[in-house]
N, C-alpha and C positions, 0 to 999 in steps of 0.2 A: 546368517543365511546369505550366501554369496551368489553372484551371477544371475540374479533375477533382473528382469527388464521393466523399468518404470517409464511410462509414457505420459508426458504432460500435454494436455489439450487446452489451447487458448483460442478465442475467437479470431484474433488477428494479432499482429505484433507491432506495438509501438512501445517505446521505452518509458512507460509510466510506472507508478508505484507497484502495482501487482506484478507486472512483467519483471521488474527488477528483483522482487522477492522470489519469484519462481526461478529465475536464473540463478540467484544466490543459493536457493534450496537445491536445485539440480546439481550444482557444483559440489555441494556437500554430500548429496546422496550418491554421487558417482564413486565415492570411496568404498561403498558397499554393494552397489547395484549398477547395472548398465542403465543408460538413460536415452530417451528419444523425445522428440517434440512433434506435435501435430497442430497446425493452425487451420482454422476453418477457411481462412483466406488471408493472404498477405504474409508469407513466411520468408520473403526474400533475404532479409538481413539477419534472420534468427540464428543461422549456423555460426555466423561470426560472433554475435553477441554472446551466445551460449557456449561457444568454444566446443562444438561437437561436429563430427563429420557431416557433410551435406546429406549423405544417405540416411542419417538419423533425424532429418527434418523433413516433414511431409506437409503438403498443402492440399486441402480438400476442395479448393476452388469454389467456395460457396458463392452463389449468385443472388444474394439478397435474402431477406427473411422468408420469402415464399418458396425458396429452393428446397423442397422436401427431398429431392433426390440426393441431397448431400448426405443423408443418412446412409444410403447405399455406398457412396464413395468413402465415407469414414469407415464403415464396416469393412470394405475391401482393403483399405490401407491397414487397418488393425489386424485383419486376418493374415495379411502378408507379413506384418511386423511380429505378431505373436507376443504382445506384452503380458507380463504377469500382473501388473498394476497399471490402471489408468487413473489419473488424477486430473480433474477438470477445474478450470478457473474462469470466472465471469459468466454472465447469463447464457449466451448462446452455447458455449461449451458445456455448461452445466445441464443444458437440455439435450441438444443434439449429440454432443459427445457421449453423454451417459447412455442415451437410448441406443446409439450405435455400438457402444462397448458391450452393452447387455446382449444385443443381437449377435455380436461377434464372440460371445461367451468368454469374455475376459474374466479371469478368476476373481480379481479384486477391483472394485470400482469406487472411486471417491469423487465427490463434488466439493465445492467450497463456497463460502459467503464471505465477502470482504468489506461490506459496508451495511449501514442501516438504510436499505433501499426503499425509502418511502415513495419514490417515483414510480414504482411498478404498478401496472394496470392489473385488472382481474385476469387477463390473458396470461401475463407473465407469471402471476402467482399460481394459476392452474397448471401451467406447463412445468413449473418447478416442483409442485406437489406430485405431478405424474412422475417426474424423473427421480424423486425421492424414493419411490417404490423399488428402485433398482440399484441403489447405492448401499455400500456397507457402512460408510460414515460420511458426514458432512463436516469438513474442517472449517472452523471459524477463527477469526483473529482477535476476538475479544469476547468477554462475557456479555457485553451489551449487544453485540451482533448475534450471539447465541440466543439470547432471550427474544430478540426481535424476530429472528428466523423461526424459532419454535412457535411463536404466537402467530405469525403471518402465514406460515405454511402448514400449520397443524402437525408439526414434527416433534416427536418426543425428544426432550432435551438430551437424553442419554445417547441419541443417535448423532448428536453434535460432539465434536472434539475441539476444545479450545486449545489452539497453539498460537501463542503470540508471535507477531512479526519479530524479526531479528535484525540487528545492525552489526556491521563489522567494526568493533570497537578499536581495532588497531588502525583502521583507515580513518575513521571519524574520531579524532582525539583533539584535545586542546592545543592549538598552535599559537604562535605569536601573531597578534592582530595587525600591527601597524604596516608591515610590508604588503599585506594583501589589500588593504583599503585603497591604496593608490591605483589599483587596477580598475576600480569603479568610480572613484571620486577624485577630482583634480585638487580640491581643497583638502583640508585635514579635519574631518568631522570629529566632534567631541564624543559622539555616540552614534551607533548604527543599529537600527531596528530592521530586521529582515522578515520576509515571508516567503516560504518555499512551497510551491505546488502548481499544478496545472491551472492555467487561467480558465476557470469554469465558473458558472454562476454560483454554485453551492460553496465555493471557496471564499466568497464575499470579499474580494479585493476592494470593492467599493467601501466597505466598512473600514478596512485597513487604511485607505486613503483619507477618509473623513476623520479618523482618529489622528492620522499623520498631520492633517491641517491644524488641528487643535494643539498638538504637541509642538509643531514648528513655530507657532506663534509665541509659545512660552520658552522654548529651548531652541534658539536660532541655529545652534551648532549641530543639531541632530540631523541625521540623514537616514534615508529609507531605501531598502534594497528589495526589489521584487524579482524572485528567481523562478523561471518557468515560462511556458508558452501555452497557447491554447485558444479556443474559439472566442473568448471575451477580450482578447488583447486590444482590439481597436477601442472597445468601450473603456477599458482601463486607461489607455493613452488619452482618450478624450477627457476623462474625469481628472486626470493629472493636470491637464491644461485648464480645465474649468476651476480647479482649486488653486491654481497658480503655484503648483508644486514642481514645475519643470526643473528647477535647479536644486531640488531637495530629494527627488526620487530618481533612482537609476534602475532600469529594467535590463537584466542580464540576458533574457531569452532562455532557451533550453540549454542546460549545461550537462554534458555527459558525466562530469564529476563535479558535484556541488561543494566539495571541500574548500576551495578558495573563497566561496561565498560565505560559508559558515565561519571561516577564519576572519572575515571582516565584521562579523556581528557581535554586538554586546547583548542583544536580546532577540529571541525568535518568537514570532506571533503566528498563531493559527486560529483564524476567526470564522471557521466554516459553519454552515448550517447543518451539514451532514458529514459524518466520517465513519470509518470502521475502526481501524487502528493505524494511526498516521505514521508513515515512514519519516516524515519531516520532524515530528516530535522526537522520535528515537535518535535520528541523526543529530539533532540539535543538542539533546541531553548528552549523547556520547561525546560531542565536541566541547562539552563543558559550558554550554550556553543555557541560561534559564529560559523557561518557556511560559508564555501567556497564551492560553488556549480556551476555546469555548467548551461548554459542558455538553458535548454531543458525542455519540458513539462511545468508543473506548478511550477518549482523551483523559478522563479522570482515572482510568486504570493505569495510565502511563505517568501522568503528572500528579505528584502529591501536592495538593494545595497548601501553599505556605511553606513548603520544604524544598521542592525542586522548581517551583514556579507558581502560577496562579491559574485557577479555573474560573471562568466568568460565564454568566448567562449569554446565550447567543443574541446577536442583533443589536448590541448597545455600544455605539461608537464612543459615547461620552465616558462610559465606564472603562472601555479599552484604553482611551487616551489617558485617563487618570492613573490607570495601573502602569502604563508605560512611563509616565512622569515620575511615579513613585520609584520605579526601577532605575531611572536615570539618576535620581537624587540619592539613592541608597546603595553605594558601591559595595559595602561590606555584605549586604544582603545578597546582591547579585553574585558575588564570589562564592558565598556559602551555598546558594542554590545551584550554581553551576557545578560545584564539586559534588554535591549530594545527588544531582541528576546523573552525572557520569557514573557514580558508584551504583546507582539504582539500575542503570542500563547494563552494566557489567554483570550484575548479580542476576537480573531477571530477564533481560531482553537482548542478550547477545545472539549473534548469528549461530553460534554453536548450539545454544539452547533450542533455537527454532529448528535447526536441522535434526538434532537428536530427537525432538518430539515427533517429527515426521517419520524418521527411520524406525522408531519404536512402534509407531502406529502401523506402518507398512508391514513390519515383521509380524506383529500381532495378527493382522488380518490375513497375511499370507499363510501363517500357521493354521488359522482356522479354515482357510480355503483349501489347504492341502489335506485336511483331516478327512479321511474316507467316510466318517460317520456323518459329515455335513450333507444336508439335503440341498442339491444344486438346482432343484426344480422350482419354478414359480418365483414369486417376489422375494426379495431379500428382506432379512429381518430389520 
């Protein structure tokens, strides 16, 4: 099915995990369909990042959460564009993008859920339940997210389609470590533990640093790498000082390409309280690095406990520290886990698999939408 137009709707554009996945998806989808983007607000850099013409990037100029007129603006933009498929990502797009797409009579409408969003209020849940009436499918990035979404939004699980996130296994691959480490550390660490992710409360960088303090006392040659930026940066910097880790921890800030950071690591940690399906886990495993992650969201669907890394209960810095120490001491185990992790990603979580899953779903829904026997009136099934 050629020459259909797929429009991706996002609330705004910052180069976070979801945005990176959507860009990677769009670049694969363009092999079969035309693509476009619509941001509710803040699309200035999107054309460059997504490598699409400027006229295929639209901005609805949303003026805060009370700007209900944004529905009319999104509808007008979609009517002018004429997409065959609209796929919305993240809360505001899942609500306002879906409702406007229905008003614009777009043939196929999808929304998405990317995390176990325990933060949502009754208002958020009611709005997403409303928007669910008008979507053909809700794409989710793990079975954990599918189960949570179905329960919280009273959504039949068959209306969810699980399509795991994907990673470019050619870009993220095992490199030589030593040349990269000197970029971050002046000395020559015997072991590097890294954490990759936006500096936000739910990522629990405080837990990572408390574990780092325990590990540093027993393994003086170990160093710690924090990759990313975000609203808790100041608090993280303060805690580094309080724990006297200034000479043990290096913060890279935001990296457009984290490959050099992964090249420096012996072990990757993700100690979040809340996740959907972590890009950092996939990138780590694809890079041949074993992973220690908390048992939240889809982490245990990616990491096979005892084979590609370890899954731990959330919130326990002592257990995290002991697991890191175990990995420092058992080099053969690290090597086996790193190799097994890369093979698992190649088999199950490649970028090609993620793109193919979406293309198959789009074509299936387009076929149904173009079926003259389909009833286009009223709510969608």
